[in-house]
N, C-alpha and C positions, 0 to 999 in steps of 0.2 A: 504494500500500500504506500509506504514512504517512497519507494522507487518511482511510482506514478506521480506523486506530488513533486518530487525533485525534477522529474522530466518536464512536467507542466510548468513549474517555476522557471526552469532554464529557458523554455521556449517563449514564455510570456515576458521575461526580463527585457528584451530589446524593445518591447512595445509598452513599457510601463506608463509612459506619459499619456498614451492614448487610453490605456485601460483605466488609469487613475484620473480621468477627466474630472476637474473640480466641480463642475455643475452637477454631474451625476452623483459623485461622492458626497457632496454637501447635502444634497437632497435626501439621500438614503441614510447617511450617518446621523444627520440631525433628527431623523425620525426614530433613531434607536432608543431614545429615552422617552418614548411616547407615553402619555398618561391616558390610560383607558378607563380610569375611574373604577366603577363597580362592574364594568363590562368584562366579559371573558375574551381574552385575545386568543382565538383559535389558531392563529398563525404559529404560536409557540408549539402547539400540539403537532402541527404538520411540519414543524421545523422550516417554516417558510418566511421567517423574518429576514428580509434581505440585508438589513444593517448588520446582523450577526454573521451572515454569510460573507459580507464584504470584509469585516474584521478578520474572519478566519482566513480569507484569501490573502490579506495583507500579511498576516503572520506567516503563512506558508511561503509567500514570496520572500519575506525577510530571511526565513530559515534556509531556504534552498536556492534562492535566486542568484547568489554569488556576490561578488564585490560591488559595492556602490548602491546596492538595492535599498538599504535602509535610508541612505541620504536622499534618494529619489522619492521614496515614500514620504519621508518627513517633509520634503519640499512641497509635495502635492497635498499632504494631509497633516497640517501642523499639529493637530491634537493626537497624532499617533504616538503611542508609547512602545518602545522597543521591547521585544521579548528575549532578545539575545544579549543586549547590553544593559548593565545596571543604570 
């Protein structure tokens, strides 16, 4: 499974700026802390919360994408916290 993630990250790395489009990221990442009040958020059950998927993708890219990936992610997503560096 990790081999697939590493392969995907290596192939996506040259296209990070397009993948990390600020408009798309800001829209979905800002929705990550959405307040549903008393309502039930069924997207959690289906694991369909796109903001969570985006954060997982960023972490995978940082882990397996190679040199300079963290800097590119941080440039495009200033609120991103590294999982590899303290």
